[in-house]
C-alpha positions, 0 to 999 in steps of 0.5 A: 606358162606352155605357151609363154615357155614355147616362145622364150626358148624361140629366143636366144635373148630375152629382156626382162624390165624388171629383176623378179620377171628375170627370174621367171623367164630363166625357169621358163627358159634356161637355155635363153639369155636373159637381161634385165633392162630397167627403166632409167632415171636421171637423179636431180641434184640433192635436196636439202632436208630443211625444205622438207615440210613436216608431215607432208605426203605426197602422191604422184599419179595418172588418170589410169585406172589402177592410180584411181583406184589405189588412191581412192582406197588410201583416202577411204580407208587409210586417210581418216585415221592418218589425220586422226593420229596427226591432225597437222598430216597433208597429203598433196595429189599431184597428176591428171589423176586429180581430174577423176578425183571428186573428194578432197578430204580435209588436209589433202589438196588436189594439184593437178598438173604442175610445172615444177614436179622436183618442187613437190618432192622436195617439199614431201615428208614421204611418199604413197605408193598406195597401188592396189593393182597393176602389174611389171615395174612401177614407174611412180616408186622408181621415180619416187626412189630417184628424187630420194623420198621416204616411201610406204608402198603396197606388194603391188607397187614394190612389185620387181624391187623387194631385192634391193638390200637394205629396202628403201622403202617400207611395204604394208598391204592392209589399210591398218598396217599402211595406216600404221606405218605411214604415220610411224614413218611421219613422225620419226624424221630419223627413220625418213632420213635413213631410207632416203638413203637408201633410195639414193643407193637403189636409184643407182640401178637406174641410172643410165649407166647400170641400167643399160650394163647386162644388156652392154656386156651381152652385145658386147661379147656377141660382137666380140664373137663374131 
C-alpha cells in the first residue's frame, strides 16, 4: 500500500476503470484528482420480450482461466440442482471457453464462438456470471447489462458495480444461494423484466458520452486555465 501511495501521489491525475477503485485511489492519494473512465458499450436495439425463451440461461466467456474456473464451478455445484428444480431449464455456453470444457451436462449446449452474439442474448431469460476469481471491472457483466439481461452474479463478478441503485443484478456467492437465486429468477418473468429495466438505466453509464464525461470535464477545466 505504501508503494502504491507513493506512485499515486506523484501523479496529479489518476484514471480508474471502475468506481470502487476510484474510492480507494482517493483514500490513498487525496491530493490527486481521480476520475472514472469505465469500458464503453453501445446498447443494441431493444429486445422484444417474446423472443426470450423461458428457462434459457446464458454464459459468455473466453478461454481465460477465471472463466473456465467459474463455469466449471457452476456446472458442478449449481446446475444439477437447478435442473432438479426446473427440468426444462437450459444453458447456452458461448465463447472460446467451450474449447476447454469436456463435460456437457444434460440441458447444456456448448455453442463455441458464434457469429451472432446478439441472438444469444435475445433468446436468454437470464445471464449468469459465476466468477470466483478475478479483479477489476468485468466486461462480461457490462456487456450483459448493455444487452438488457436479467443477471445472477457473484460478488467477484459484480466488483465495481455494486453502487448502482436500484441494483441491475442479483448477487449470490455460495453455490446454494446461486442455485436458489437462479431458479427464483427463472420462475419469475416479472422479476426478470424489472431487472432488465434496471439494466437499461445502468447501461447508460457505459455509453461513450457518459463514460468519458468526468475525463472530458477535467481536461476542459485544465485547458481553460492554460
